[in-house]
C-alpha positions as a Markdown table, in Angstrom:
| # | Residue | x | y | z |
|---|---|---|---|---|
| 1 | Met | -106.4 | -18.4 | -31.1 |
| 2 | Asp | -109.7 | -20.0 | -31.4 |
| 3 | Asn | -112.2 | -18.9 | -28.8 |
| 4 | Lys | -113.0 | -22.5 | -27.8 |
| 5 | Ile | -109.4 | -23.2 | -27.0 |
| 6 | Arg | -109.0 | -19.9 | -25.1 |
| 7 | Asp | -112.2 | -20.5 | -23.1 |
| 8 | Phe | -111.1 | -24.1 | -22.3 |
| 9 | Leu | -107.7 | -23.0 | -21.1 |
| 10 | Val | -109.1 | -20.1 | -19.0 |
| 11 | Lys | -112.0 | -22.2 | -17.7 |
| 12 | Asn | -109.7 | -24.9 | -16.4 |
| 13 | Leu | -107.2 | -22.6 | -14.7 |
| 14 | Ser | -107.5 | -24.5 | -11.4 |
| 15 | Leu | -106.8 | -27.8 | -13.2 |
| 16 | Trp | -103.5 | -26.3 | -14.6 |
| 17 | Ala | -102.6 | -25.0 | -11.2 |
| 18 | Met | -103.2 | -28.3 | -9.5 |
| 19 | Ala | -101.3 | -30.2 | -12.2 |
| 20 | Ser | -98.4 | -27.8 | -11.8 |
| 21 | Val | -98.2 | -28.3 | -8.1 |
| 22 | Thr | -98.5 | -32.1 | -8.3 |
| 23 | Leu | -97.0 | -33.4 | -11.6 |
| 24 | Gly | -94.9 | -30.3 | -12.2 |
| 25 | Leu | -93.1 | -30.5 | -8.9 |
| 26 | Ala | -93.1 | -34.3 | -8.2 |
| 27 | Pro | -91.0 | -35.8 | -6.7 |
| 28 | Phe | -90.8 | -33.0 | -4.1 |
| 29 | Leu | -87.8 | -34.2 | -2.1 |
| 30 | Pro | -84.8 | -33.6 | -2.2 |
| 31 | Glu | -85.7 | -30.8 | -4.7 |
| 32 | Pro | -88.6 | -30.4 | -7.2 |
| 33 | His | -87.8 | -32.4 | -10.4 |
| 34 | Ile | -88.5 | -29.5 | -12.8 |
| 35 | Trp | -86.0 | -27.4 | -10.9 |
| 36 | Lys | -83.4 | -30.2 | -11.3 |
| 37 | Gln | -84.1 | -30.4 | -15.0 |
| 38 | Ile | -83.7 | -26.7 | -15.4 |
| 39 | Leu | -80.4 | -26.8 | -13.6 |
| 40 | Asn | -79.3 | -29.7 | -15.8 |
| 41 | Ile | -80.1 | -27.5 | -18.9 |
| 42 | Tyr | -78.1 | -24.6 | -17.4 |
| 43 | His | -75.1 | -26.8 | -16.7 |
| 44 | Gly | -75.3 | -28.7 | -20.0 |
| 45 | Arg | -76.0 | -32.1 | -18.5 |
| 46 | Leu | -79.4 | -32.8 | -20.2 |
| 47 | Thr | -78.1 | -35.2 | -22.8 |
| 48 | Glu | -80.3 | -38.3 | -22.8 |
| 49 | Ser | -83.6 | -38.3 | -24.7 |
| 50 | Ile | -85.4 | -39.6 | -21.7 |
| 51 | Asp | -84.3 | -36.4 | -19.8 |
| 52 | Trp | -85.8 | -34.2 | -22.5 |
| 53 | Leu | -89.1 | -36.2 | -22.3 |
| 54 | Asp | -89.0 | -35.9 | -18.6 |
| 55 | Leu | -88.5 | -32.2 | -18.9 |
| 56 | Leu | -91.5 | -32.0 | -21.3 |
| 57 | Met | -93.7 | -34.0 | -18.9 |
| 58 | His | -92.9 | -32.0 | -15.9 |
| 59 | Gly | -92.9 | -28.6 | -17.7 |
| 60 | Ala | -96.1 | -29.0 | -19.7 |
| 61 | Pro | -98.4 | -28.1 | -16.7 |
| 62 | Trp | -96.4 | -25.0 | -16.0 |
| 63 | Val | -96.6 | -23.9 | -19.6 |
| 64 | Leu | -100.4 | -24.5 | -19.6 |
| 65 | Leu | -100.7 | -22.5 | -16.4 |
| 66 | Ile | -98.8 | -19.6 | -17.7 |
| 67 | Val | -100.7 | -19.5 | -21.0 |
| 68 | Ala | -104.0 | -19.7 | -19.1 |
| 69 | Leu | -103.0 | -16.9 | -16.8 |
| 70 | Val | -101.9 | -14.6 | -19.7 |
| 71 | Leu | -105.1 | -15.4 | -21.6 |
| 72 | Lys | -107.3 | -14.7 | -18.5 |
| 73 | Tyr | -105.4 | -11.4 | -18.0 |
| 74 | Leu | -106.0 | -10.4 | -21.6 |
| 75 | Val | -109.7 | -11.3 | -21.5 |
| 76 | Leu | -110.1 | -9.3 | -18.3 |
| 77 | Lys | -108.2 | -6.4 | -19.8 |
| 78 | Lys | -110.3 | -6.5 | -23.0 |
| 79 | Thr | -113.6 | -6.4 | -21.0 |
| 80 | Thr | -112.7 | -3.4 | -18.9 |
């Protein structure tokens, strides 16, 4: 991975965390939307293309957050 991309992801870790909490979980009630989409995949009810797009939109912040956390861990591990 290019150092610029890695640095960008790690530098904006708080942005990914905030996006995960807001966009990743919205709407919050009655249950977080990402959780509902994951359950729909598990039960085989994710059939419409709009549902897949919705899953992508609500899941992207979580993927970015996880990737940034892993990269930060690897950078910290490499420097010690």
